VEXLO-480773 format. One record per residue (C-alpha): x, z, y. Coordinates in steps of 0.5 Angstrom, whole numbers, plus 500, padded with zeros to 3 digits. Layout:
<fivexs>
XZY...
</fivexs>
This chain:
<fivexs>
500500500503498507502502513502501520509505520511499516509494521513497526519498522518491520517489528523492530527489524525482526527484534534486532535480527533475533536479538544477538549474542546468545540472547544477550549473554544467556538470560542473565546467567540463567537467572543468576543460577535459578534463584527464586524459581527464575519465573519458571526458568524464564517460562521455559526459556521463552517457550523455545526462544520466543514462542516457537520463533514467532510461530516460525515468523507466522509460518513465513507469513503464510508461505511467503517463500524461502526456507525451502518451503518449510520442509517441502512437504516432507520431500524436495530432497529432504528440504534441500538437505535440511536447508544446507545443514541449517545454513552451514550451522548458522554461518559457522556457529551463531554468526561467528559467535556474535563477533567473539562476544563483541570482541570479549565484551566490547572491544578487548576491554577498551582497546586491547586489540587482538581478536583477529583484527576485531573479526576482520573489521566486524565482518567487513562491515557485515559484508557492506550491509549484506550487499546493500540489503535493500536498506536493511529494514530501514537501517536496522528497524529505525536506527539500531533497534531503538538503541538496543531496547533503550539500553536494555530497559535502563539495565533492567529498570534500574535493577528492578527498582534498586535491588530487593526482591530476595533470591537464593536457591536454584541450581537446576534440577528441572528449572522448566526443561533446563530453561527450554534447553538453554533457549536452544542456544539462542538459535532463535527457532533456526533464526526464524526460518532464516531471517523470516525469509530475509524480511519477506524479500526485503519487503518485496524489494521495498514495496513491490506493489503490496498484495499477498494479503497485505504482506501476510498481515504486516509480517504477522503483526510485526512478528507478534510485536517483536515476540512481546518485546523479546519476552519482556527483555528475556524475562527482565534479564533473567530477573536481573540475574536472579536479583544479583545472586549475592553480588557475584562469585557462583562460578562467574562466566556469562560475559563477566556477569553481564559486564558486572551487571552493567557496571552496577546498574549504569555506574562508570559509563556502564562498560561503554553502554554495554559495549554499544549494546553488545556491538549493536545486538550482535552485529544485526544478527550477523547481518541477518544470518549472512543475508539469509544464507546468501538469499537461499544460495542465490535462489538455488542458482536461479537468482544469480547475483554472483552466487549471492556475493560469493556466499556473502564473502564465504560467510564473512570469511567463516565468521572471521575464522570461527570468531577466533575461538572464545564464546564458551568454546563456540557454545560447547561446540554448538550443543550436538548440532542443536540437539539434532537440528533444533527438534526438527526445526521446531516440528517443521515450524509447528506443522507449518502453523497448524491448519493445512487439513492437519498437515498433509504430506503424509503427516509431515513425513511421519512426524519428521521421521519420528522426530529424527529417530527420537532425537538421535539419543540426545544427539549421541549423548551430547557428543559423548557422555560415555554414550550407553544409556538405559534399557529401552531409552528409560521408557521414553517419556521426557528422555531424561530431560533430553526431550524424548522426541516430543511425545512420540512426535505428538502421538504420530501426529494424532495417529496419522491425522486420525487415519486420514480422517476416516476415509474423508468422513466416509466420502463425506457421508
</fivexs>
C-alpha cells in the first residue's frame, strides 16, 4: 500500500535527480542577460526544462516499463538504437558535467586540488550509491533534496527582498525561443526518459505489492509536485540573475556569476553554502544517470547483475575521463548532440502522453521520421557555422530559431490522424 508520504519522497527524489549541474548554472546567466524580459525567457526555459520532462514522467506512469517502450511503436530496432544513443550521450556529457561543475565551484576554490582527484572521489561515491540502488529513493528523497531546496530558497528569497526590481536591456533577439533552446542544455527531457525508469524500478523494489494503478497514481502526483518545484526554482534563479544585472561584468561566466550571487546573498558563508548546494545537486543527477544506464543494459541482458555492475563501472570511468574538461567545453560539445536527439525525445514524450487513439504505430513512425528529417539542418548548423543556409530552408517556419521541426511534425500528426479517422468513421457507420 503506497501512502501520501511515499508520493512526497518520490517527488523529492524526482526533483533531485532532475536538478543537476545545468539546472543550477544555466538559469542565473540566462536571467542576467535577459533584463526586463526575464519572464519571457523563463517561460520558454520552463517549457523545455519543466513541462516536457514532467510529461515524460507522466508517460512513464502510463507505460511503467523502460525507455525502450517510449520508441517501441516506431519499431523495436529504432527503439534500441535510440536508447543506446541517449544513454551514451547521458553518461558521456551531462554525467561528467556534474563532476566538472562540482570541481570548479565547490572543490577547487576551497581545497585547490586537481580535477582528476575530484572526479575519482566523486564517481567512486556515485558507484557506491548505484550498487545500493534499493536505497536511492529514501536517501535522495529524504536527505539530499530538502538540503538543496533550502539553500536555493535562501538565495532567491534574499535577492527578491534585498534588491530593487530594476532591470537592464536584454541581449536576446528572440527571448522566448532562446529560453527554449537554453532549456535543452539541462538535458531534462532526456533525463525524464532515463530517470523515470529508475523511479519505477526503485518503487517496484521498495513495494512489490503495490498495484499498477497505485504506482501510476503515485508517479503522476510525484511528477507534478516535482514539476512545480522545478518551475519555481528556475523562475526564481532567472529572476535572481536579472536583478543582478548591474552587479557584475557583462562577460561573466556561468560559474563565476553563481559564485558571485551566493557571496552577495549569503555573505561570507556564501561559498560554503554554494559548495554544499553544487555538490548535492550535481551528485544526485550523476547517480540517476548512471543507475538508469545500468538498469537499461541489465534489462537488455536478461536481468544480469554482472551487466549492471560492468555498466556502472564504465559509466563512472567515462565520468572521470570527461570530467577533466571544463564546464564551458562540455556545454559546447553537447550542442550538436542536443540539436539532433532533443527534438526526437520531445516528440516521443508527447506521443506517449496523448490519448492512444491519436498515437498509432503509423502516427509514431510518420511523425518521428518527419522530426528527424527537419532536425538535420539544425544539427548540421550546430556542427559548423559554415553550413550552407538559405534556399528551401528559408521557407520552413521557425527554422531561423532552430526549431524548424515543430510545425512539420505537428502537420504530419494531424494528417495521419485524419487519414486514420475516415476508415474508422465508415466502419462505425
